[in-house]
C-alpha positions as semicolon CSV with decimal commas, in nm:
position;residue;x (nm);y (nm);z (nm)
1;M;1,366;-5,801;2,343
2;R;1,481;-5,439;2,325
3;V;1,191;-5,352;2,124
4;I;0,952;-5,484;2,433
5;L;1,152;-5,312;2,688
6;A;1,168;-4,949;2,489
7;I;0,763;-5,009;2,470
8;V;0,764;-5,074;2,842
9;L;0,980;-4,787;2,941
10;A;0,793;-4,569;2,738
11;A;0,472;-4,676;2,854
12;A;0,595;-4,643;3,216
13;A;0,708;-4,265;3,132
14;L;0,374;-4,180;2,978
15;A;0,189;-4,298;3,284
16;A;0,382;-4,090;3,507
17;C;0,266;-3,781;3,335
18;T;-0,020;-3,595;3,448
19;P;-0,192;-3,320;3,302
20;E;-0,161;-2,993;3,470
21;S;-0,446;-2,935;3,704
22;S;-0,637;-2,609;3,647
23;N;-0,784;-2,638;4,033
24;D;-0,619;-2,386;4,243
25;V;-0,535;-2,608;4,541
26;T;-0,509;-2,340;4,811
27;G;-0,792;-2,140;4,689
28;S;-0,596;-1,834;4,644
29;I;-0,719;-1,728;4,321
30;D;-1,095;-1,741;4,451
31;N;-0,977;-1,517;4,738
32;C;-0,815;-1,281;4,494
33;V;-1,132;-1,279;4,268
34;R;-1,349;-1,208;4,568
35;K;-1,128;-0,918;4,647
36;L;-1,179;-0,783;4,314
37;Y;-1,518;-0,837;4,243
38;S;-1,816;-0,901;4,500
39;Q;-2,050;-1,003;4,200
40;Y;-1,775;-1,170;3,965
41;N;-1,917;-1,270;3,628
42;P;-1,670;-1,491;3,456
43;K;-1,893;-1,439;3,096
44;D;-1,796;-1,033;3,120
45;K;-1,473;-1,009;2,930
46;K;-1,347;-0,711;3,109
47;Q;-1,399;-0,862;3,436
48;C;-1,253;-1,211;3,334
49;V;-0,938;-1,055;3,189
50;A;-0,877;-0,835;3,511
51;V;-0,913;-1,149;3,729
52;C;-0,668;-1,339;3,509
53;I;-0,403;-1,075;3,483
54;A;-0,423;-0,998;3,853
55;C;-0,492;-1,347;4,009
56;E;-0,330;-1,576;3,746
57;R;-0,029;-1,343;3,669
58;G;-0,122;-1,369;3,288
59;V;-0,067;-1,081;3,025
60;T;-0,370;-0,884;2,827
61;T;-0,313;-1,097;2,531
62;T;-0,329;-1,452;2,658
63;C;-0,600;-1,350;2,912
64;S;-0,806;-1,214;2,659
65;T;-0,773;-1,529;2,439
66;A;-0,843;-1,752;2,737
67;C;-1,142;-1,568;2,844
68;T;-1,248;-1,567;2,500
69;L;-1,236;-1,932;2,472
70;R;-1,382;-1,982;2,795
71;G;-1,707;-1,802;2,654
72;A;-1,688;-1,457;2,780
73;Q;-1,785;-1,173;2,573
């Protein structure tokens, strides 16, 4: 009986978890990007890193890695 209860509680705890949404609900990142670049190209690594640092509060190392993983060159 305890095993079943533990499984049910574990399932409920996992069901309550939701992945972090990468969508900006307020649109503030989009507004920040528009202020930095009128013609933003996410595939341009310099632009991608600059936007990541300025608008997403990242640091050079993590932003560079993230932009590379997104396909920026």
